[in-house]
Structures are given as C-alpha cells and as structure tokens.
C-alpha positions in Angstrom: -8.6 1.5 75.9 -5.9 3.3 77.8 -2.8 5.0 76.5 -0.4 2.1 77.4 -2.7 -0.8 76.6 -2.9 -0.1 72.9 -0.6 -2.7 71.4 -0.5 -1.0 68.0 0.0 2.6 69.3 3.1 4.6 68.4 4.1 4.5 72.1 4.0 0.7 72.2 5.9 0.5 68.9 8.5 2.7 70.4 8.9 0.4 73.4 9.1 -2.7 71.2 11.7 -0.9 69.0 14.1 0.3 71.7 13.8 -2.8 73.9 14.0 -5.1 70.9 17.2 -3.4 69.7 18.7 -4.0 73.2 18.0 -7.7 73.5 19.0 -8.4 69.9 22.6 -7.6 70.8 24.6 -10.7 71.6 25.9 -9.0 74.7 22.5 -8.5 76.3 20.1 -11.2 77.6 16.8 -10.0 79.1 14.8 -6.9 79.9 11.7 -5.9 81.8 10.1 -2.6 81.0 7.4 -1.0 83.2 5.2 1.8 82.0 3.0 4.0 84.2 0.6 6.7 83.1 -1.8 7.9 85.8 -3.7 4.9 87.1 -2.7 2.7 84.1 0.4 0.5 84.2 1.9 -2.3 82.2 5.0 -4.4 82.4 6.5 -5.9 79.2 9.3 -8.5 79.0 11.9 -9.0 76.2 14.7 -11.4 75.6 15.1 -14.3 78.1 16.0 -14.9 81.7 19.3 -16.6 81.0 21.4 -17.9 78.2 20.1 -21.4 78.9 16.6 -20.4 80.0 14.3 -19.2 77.2 11.6 -17.9 79.5 10.9 -14.2 79.0 11.4 -11.9 82.0 8.1 -10.6 83.4 6.9 -8.3 86.2 7.8 -10.8 88.9 11.3 -11.6 87.7 13.9 -10.4 90.3 16.8 -8.2 89.3 19.6 -6.4 91.3 18.7 -2.7 91.1 22.1 -1.4 92.2 22.2 2.3 92.9 18.4 2.7 92.6 18.8 1.6 96.3 20.0 5.2 97.0 16.5 6.6 96.5 15.2 4.2 99.1 18.1 5.2 101.5 17.0 8.8 101.0 13.4 7.9 101.8 14.6 6.1 105.0 16.5 9.3 106.0 13.4 11.4 105.5 11.2 8.9 107.3 13.5 8.8 110.4 13.8 12.6 110.3 10.0 12.8 110.3 10.0 10.7 113.5 12.6 12.9 115.1 15.1 10.1 115.3 17.7 12.0 113.2 17.9 15.5 111.6 18.2 15.9 107.9 21.0 18.3 108.4 22.5 16.5 111.4 26.3 16.0 111.3 27.2 12.4 110.4 29.8 12.4 113.1 27.1 12.5 115.8 25.9 9.0 114.7 29.2 7.3 114.5 31.1 5.8 117.5 33.2 8.4 119.2 36.5 6.9 118.2 35.7 7.3 114.5 36.9 10.5 113.0 34.6 11.9 110.3 36.4 14.2 107.7 35.4 17.9 107.4 36.5 20.9 105.5 37.5 24.1 107.5 35.3 23.0 110.3 32.2 22.4 108.1 30.8 19.0 109.0 29.3 16.5 106.5 25.6 16.1 107.2 23.2 13.3 106.5 21.6 15.4 103.7 25.1 15.9 102.1 25.4 12.1 101.9 22.0 11.7 100.2 22.4 14.7 97.9 26.0 13.7 96.8 27.2 17.1 98.1 29.4 15.6 100.9 32.6 15.9 98.7 33.6 12.4 99.7 35.1 10.3 96.9 33.1 7.9 94.8 34.6 4.9 96.5 36.7 4.5 99.7 40.4 4.4 98.9 41.0 1.2 100.8 38.3 -0.8 99.0 40.5 -2.5 96.4 43.0 -4.1 98.8 40.0 -5.9 100.4 38.8 -7.4 97.2 39.2 -11.2 97.0 36.7 -11.7 94.2 36.7 -9.2 91.3 33.2 -10.3 90.4 31.9 -9.5 93.9 34.1 -6.5 94.9 32.2 -5.2 97.9 31.7 -8.5 99.7 34.8 -8.4 101.9 34.7 -4.7 102.8 33.9 -4.6 106.5 32.8 -1.9 108.9 36.3 -1.8 110.3 37.6 -1.0 106.9 35.1 1.9 106.5 36.1 3.4 109.9 39.8 3.1 109.1 39.3 4.9 105.9 37.2 7.7 107.4 39.9 8.5 109.9 42.2 9.5 107.2 39.8 10.7 104.5 39.9 14.1 102.9 37.1 15.9 101.2 37.5 17.7 97.9 35.5 20.9 98.6 33.4 22.4 101.4 30.5 20.1 102.0 27.2 21.4 100.6 28.8 23.6 98.0 29.0 21.3 95.0 27.9 17.8 93.8 30.1 14.8 93.3 28.5 11.3 93.0 29.6 9.1 95.9 28.8 5.5 96.5 30.8 5.8 99.7 28.5 8.6 100.9 25.3 6.7 100.2 26.7 3.5 101.8 27.8 5.5 104.9 24.3 7.0 105.1 22.7 3.5 105.2 25.2 2.5 107.8 24.7 5.4 110.3 20.9 5.2 110.0 21.1 1.5 110.8 23.3 2.4 113.8 20.8 4.9 115.1 17.8 2.5 114.7 19.7 -0.5 116.1 18.6 -2.7 113.2 20.5 -4.1 110.2 19.9 -2.0 107.1 17.8 -4.6 105.3 15.5 -5.0 108.3 15.2 -1.3 108.9 14.4 -0.6 105.3 11.7 -3.3 105.2 10.1 -2.0 108.5 10.1 1.7 107.7 9.8 2.0 103.8 9.1 -1.3 102.0 6.3 -2.9 104.0 4.5 0.4 104.6 4.4 1.0 100.8 3.3 -2.6 100.1 6.6 -3.6 98.6 7.0 -7.2 99.7 9.1 -8.4 96.8 12.0 -5.9 97.3 14.8 -7.0 99.6 18.5 -7.6 100.1 18.2 -11.2 101.4 15.9 -13.1 99.1 13.4 -15.7 100.2 13.5 -19.2 98.6 10.7 -18.1 96.3 12.3 -14.8 95.3 15.7 -16.6 94.7 13.9 -18.9 92.3 12.7 -15.9 90.3 16.1 -14.2 90.3 17.4 -13.6 86.7 21.1 -14.5 86.6 23.4 -11.5 85.9 25.6 -11.2 82.9 28.7 -9.0 82.4 29.1 -6.5 79.6 30.1 -9.2 77.2 27.1 -11.3 77.9 28.8 -13.9 80.1 27.2 -15.1 83.4 28.6 -13.4 86.4 28.2 -13.4 90.2 25.7 -11.5 92.2 26.9 -8.7 94.4 27.0 -8.5 98.2 27.4 -5.2 100.0 27.4 -5.9 103.7 28.9 -2.6 104.8 27.8 -0.2 102.0 24.3 -1.7 101.5 22.7 1.8 101.4 24.5 2.4 98.1 23.2 -0.5 96.1 22.2 -3.8 97.8 18.5 -4.0 97.0 16.9 -6.5 94.6 13.4 -6.0 93.2 11.0 -6.7 90.3 9.5 -4.5 87.6 6.0 -4.9 89.3 7.4 -3.5 92.6 9.3 -0.7 91.0 6.1 0.4 89.1 4.3 0.3 92.5 7.1 2.4 94.0 6.8 5.0 91.3 3.0 5.0 91.8 3.6 5.7 95.4 5.9 8.6 94.5 3.3 10.1 92.1 0.6 9.9 94.8 2.3 9.5 98.2 0.1 7.8 100.9 -0.9 9.6 104.0 1.7 7.9 106.2 5.3 8.5 107.5 6.6 6.6 104.4 4.5 8.7 102.1 5.7 11.9 103.8 9.2 10.7 103.3 8.7 10.3 99.6 7.3 13.8 99.3 10.3 15.2 101.2 12.7 13.6 98.7 11.0 15.4 95.8 11.7 18.9 97.1 14.7 20.7 95.5 17.4 21.8 97.9 19.8 24.7 97.2 23.5 24.2 96.9 25.6 26.9 98.6 27.9 27.4 95.6 28.7 31.0 96.6 30.7 29.7 99.6 33.3 28.5 97.1 33.9 31.8 95.3 36.8 32.9 97.5 38.5 29.6 97.7 42.0 29.4 96.2 42.5 33.0 95.1 46.1 33.1 96.5 46.9 29.9 94.6 45.3 31.3 91.5 47.5 34.4 91.5 50.6 32.3 92.0 49.7 29.9 89.1 48.9 32.7 86.8 52.2 34.5 87.6 54.0 31.2 86.9 52.3 30.9 83.5 53.1 34.5 82.6 56.8 34.0 83.6 57.0 31.0 81.4 55.5 32.9 78.5 57.9 35.8 79.0 61.0 33.7 79.5 60.4 31.3 76.6 58.2 33.3 74.1 55.8 31.1 72.2 53.7 32.6 69.4 50.0 32.8 70.3 48.0 30.2 68.4 50.5 27.4 68.9 49.5 24.4 71.0 52.4 25.1 73.4 50.9 28.6 74.0 47.5 27.0 74.6 49.0 24.6 77.1 50.6 27.6 79.0 47.2 29.2 79.0 45.0 26.2 80.1 47.3 24.0 82.3 47.4 26.5 85.2 43.6 26.6 85.2 43.3 22.8 85.3 45.9 22.7 88.1 44.0 25.3 90.1 40.8 23.4 89.8 42.3 20.1 90.7 44.1 21.7 93.7 41.6 24.2 95.1 38.4 23.7 93.2 36.3 25.4 90.5 36.5 29.0 91.6 40.2 28.8 92.0 40.2 27.8 88.3 38.0 30.8 87.5 40.4 33.3 89.1 43.4 31.6 87.5 41.7 31.9 84.1 40.9 35.5 84.5 44.4 36.3 85.7 46.1 34.3 82.9 43.9 35.8 80.3 44.4 39.4 81.4 48.2 39.0 82.0 48.7 37.3 78.6 46.7 40.0 76.9 49.0 42.6 78.4 52.1 40.6 77.6 51.2 39.8 73.9 48.9 42.7 73.0 46.9 42.3 69.8 48.7 39.1 69.0 47.1 37.4 71.9 43.8 36.8 70.1 41.7 37.6 73.2 38.5 36.1 71.8 39.9 32.6 70.8 41.9 32.4 73.9 38.9 33.4 76.0 36.7 30.8 74.4 39.4 28.1 75.0 39.5 29.1 78.7 35.7 29.0 79.0 35.6 25.5 77.4 38.2 24.2 79.8 36.4 25.7 82.8 33.1 24.2 81.7 34.4 20.7 81.1 36.5 20.5 84.2 33.9 22.3 86.3 31.3 19.6 85.6 33.9 16.9 86.4 34.7 18.6 89.7 31.1 18.7 90.9 30.5 22.4 90.5 26.8 23.4 90.2 26.0 26.7 88.6 24.0 29.4 90.4 20.4 28.1 90.7 21.5 24.5 90.6 19.5 22.2 92.8 19.9 18.8 94.3 17.4 16.4 95.9 17.5 13.7 98.5 18.3 10.6 96.5 16.9 11.6 93.2 18.7 13.0 90.1 16.9 15.3 87.8 16.9 16.0 84.0 15.0 18.4 81.8 12.5 16.8 79.4 11.4 19.6 77.1 9.7 22.0 79.6 9.3 19.3 82.3 11.6 18.0 85.0 12.0 14.3 85.4 13.3 12.7 88.6 15.2 9.5 88.1 18.0 7.2 89.2 19.9 4.5 87.5 21.8 1.6 88.9 24.4 -1.0 88.0 26.1 -4.0 89.5 28.4 -6.6 87.9 25.6 -8.2 86.0 22.6 -5.8 86.0 21.5 -2.3 84.9 18.4 -0.4 86.0 16.6 2.9 85.7 13.5 4.2 87.3 12.1 7.7 86.6 9.0 9.8 86.6 7.6 13.2 85.7 5.4 14.4 88.6 3.2 16.9 86.7 2.2 14.5 83.9 2.1 11.5 86.3 4.1 9.2 84.1 6.9 6.9 85.0 9.2 4.3 83.5 11.1 1.3 84.9 13.8 -0.6 83.0 15.5 -3.6 84.5 18.2 -5.6 82.7 20.2 -8.7 83.7 23.1 -7.5 81.5 25.8 -5.0 82.5 25.1 -2.7 79.6 23.4 0.7 80.3 19.7 1.1 79.9 19.6 4.9 80.6 19.1 5.7 76.9 16.1 3.3 76.8 14.6 4.6 80.0 14.8 8.3 79.2 13.6 7.8 75.6 10.5 6.0 76.9 9.9 8.5 79.6 9.9 11.3 77.0 7.7 9.3 74.8 5.2 8.7 77.6 5.2 12.4 78.5 4.6 13.4 74.9 1.9 10.8 74.4 0.1 11.8 77.6 0.1 15.5 76.6 -1.3 14.6 73.1 -4.0 12.5 74.7 -4.9 15.3 77.2 -5.1 17.7 74.3 -7.5 15.5 72.5 -5.0 14.5 69.8 -4.2 11.1 68.5 -0.5 10.4 68.5 0.9 10.0 65.0 4.3 8.6 64.1 7.1 7.6 66.3 8.3 9.7 69.2 11.8 10.9 68.7 14.6 9.4 70.9 15.8 11.2 74.0 18.8 13.3 72.9 22.1 12.5 74.6 
C-alpha cells in the first residue's frame, strides 16, 4: 500500500488532525485536501459544503481559488513567450493602447516578467478601486478597463522595477489583461485554450457550466456567514479562476512532470529562479539620507536627550523609517549609518553604540521586508512563491476571496504536493505548509527504508 493510502499512518493522522481542527471551528465550514506523492494521489474531504448542506466536500467540489490564479497567469505568459507572441521581458506599455500611459521609474519600464514576479513596484491594489465598489461583498465587480487605464495614467511606482519585490494584485491583473489584448481573446477563453485544456483541466474556469455551478460550495466569510462569490472582469488574471481539488492535484502533477508540449514548457519556465537586481538600488536616496541624518543630529544637539531614553531612540530610528518610506531601503541604510556615526561622535561613550546599532538593524530589517527589499541572492519566480522546508525549497501560492481560501504547493525534488481548498475566508496556509512538510519527511523516510513513527511536527511559523 502506498504512502498516502495508509489510513492509519502518521501522515494520514496528521491530515485528519489539522483538517479536523479547522472544520471544528464554528467560523469554518468545509475543506478539501489533496495529497500527491510521486504517482500516488488522494483527496480527502472534511466538514460540509454549506451550513444547510451536510454533504462533505470531495475532489469534484468547486471552490474559488483566488490568487492561485496568478500561477496560471504566469504559465500563460511563458506559453505565449514560447510561441513568440510576447517577450518575457517585454515592456508592458508596448501591449497597451497608445493613449494609455504606463508608469516607469527613471526611464526603467515595467515588463511582463515584473508583473508576474511582483517586482513591478506597482501597489497592491489600484488607488481608484474603492470609489467603484457598489457591493462590499463583491468589490472587483464594477472595476472596468476604463478605470484601470485612468489609474495607470497617474500611477507612481515605489522603487525601480526589477530591484525588489512587493506583492501586487494590480500587477497580476494587468498581466492577464495585456496578454488577453495581445491574443485578441477574453482572459478566460485564452487561459482555457493555451493552458487548461492542454493540461487536461476541464473543471477549472471563470464562467462555470451548469454542472460546475451545481457543484460550487457556497463561500462563507471570516465569521462563518454565507457571502457572495467574486467577479473580476478587469483584473481576472489576479484571482478569477474556480477549480476543484482533483484538478489542482492534476495541475501539481503536471508541474512535477511537465508534458512535452507548449503548456508543459511554460510550467518548466515558471520553476526557474530569476535574479532581482537589488544592487541597482544601492545609490538611491543618498542625498536625502544625509539630510535626514543631519536633521536628527541637530535635534539631538539642540534638545539633548540622554541615550537610552525612548525619545532618543525615536530620534535615532524615525529618520531611518522616513528615508525608507521616501526613497527606499538603501536610503534607510545610509541614513542609519550616518545617524549612528554622528550620534556616536556627539555622545561619545554614552551613546551605547552596540544597543543603538542593534535597534537600527532591527528597524532596517522589519521595514526592509515591508518595503519589498530582497537581500543579495534573493530570487523570484514567474507566478510561484518559495519557502524553505528544512533543506528543500517548496514552490507554492495561496489564494483568498471573500468566502474562500486556498493553497497549492509542491517540492520538486521529492515529487510531493499539497492542495488545500476551503469555502471559508480563514487562512489555510498553516495547514498546507504543515502537510507539505509532513509529506516531504514521510517520503524521505520511506525512501530510506524507514517506517515513519510518531506525528510529524507542525510547520513552524
């Protein structure tokens, strides 16, 4: 009997435990979990389809998969690039109508790859989205292409494109839109023609058939109350797809062994790590950094505050945060160095150079992550996110809409994957990553000829 099929194995007990805890909460309703290990796969259901429907979700139950759609949009980009219809690094502006202004930074254009990698420096959402919302439970429904074009004409990017990462639903939605423009097909039809049908995914779509609609599990908000489904007519590439656990397992299987086809080649292209040109940001904001550091030192000199007081700490750290918010991570680095050195000269031994330096490093680290800075060696991929699992690298993506949460992930070397789909708006990332780690460890034990013993520890957060 295979690794996954053993109902009394530590792995299956792990699945039952974490999934059972989720659906026992009064705020959650149903869950479908897909497991993949080599050629073996299994889908398990927990909870129920709806508050008034006691059926248990199964492999054919339809869920909104939200931002997992972004992985499919990335594959579509790679597929069209393979055909020569677009270039991975082609400027987005070349695919938009000539009257639409695409933002840039110091002449550096935003490319299609930047949209897929989340390195475009575009904001998470377009600033003019909320004025268009007429239904809070379906917020993207009334956002039209005209609104998108209007926003792009006045948009600003936060850092040079390609030099850092900042998650952007706007960017992924724009990617789907311009690919659709180039192909001359609506996004849903284009996706079905180029990616879904070639991979045998006939139960994944935006517009559901009558049969699929009958299998759709109703969504529930974070408090467990029924809520509306989402429509994303303009930003479909960011999160419009609906699918089943069976199909998502098939999609992961295709990623672990891509077929010899344009769609398979596109999947392989999305696995490849791509460098981020972080070094291009080193010199940004030096002048502003010197000015902010000088202001901090003048304040300390004019209104002396004893080192160690919170007011002194504020004078030390605030200029760094301002620099980062104004000119980016490296401007914050230069500000921190200048403030640290100047304060040391100003206060001498009373400065406490080590504690102050640690405080500055912590503020740089926290705000650097928030601003999208990737350290030297940091990589991004088309569509996929990555996380370390012990000594392995997992590729994954999660998703969420008003009434659903999802996660799909896999570890290529061990050929294991996990799908978690919920019709509740409470995160399933913890479940997905814990099960992916458990699968990885169980597979390694099996390959080493050892029988798993005891429960697999949870994925650390």
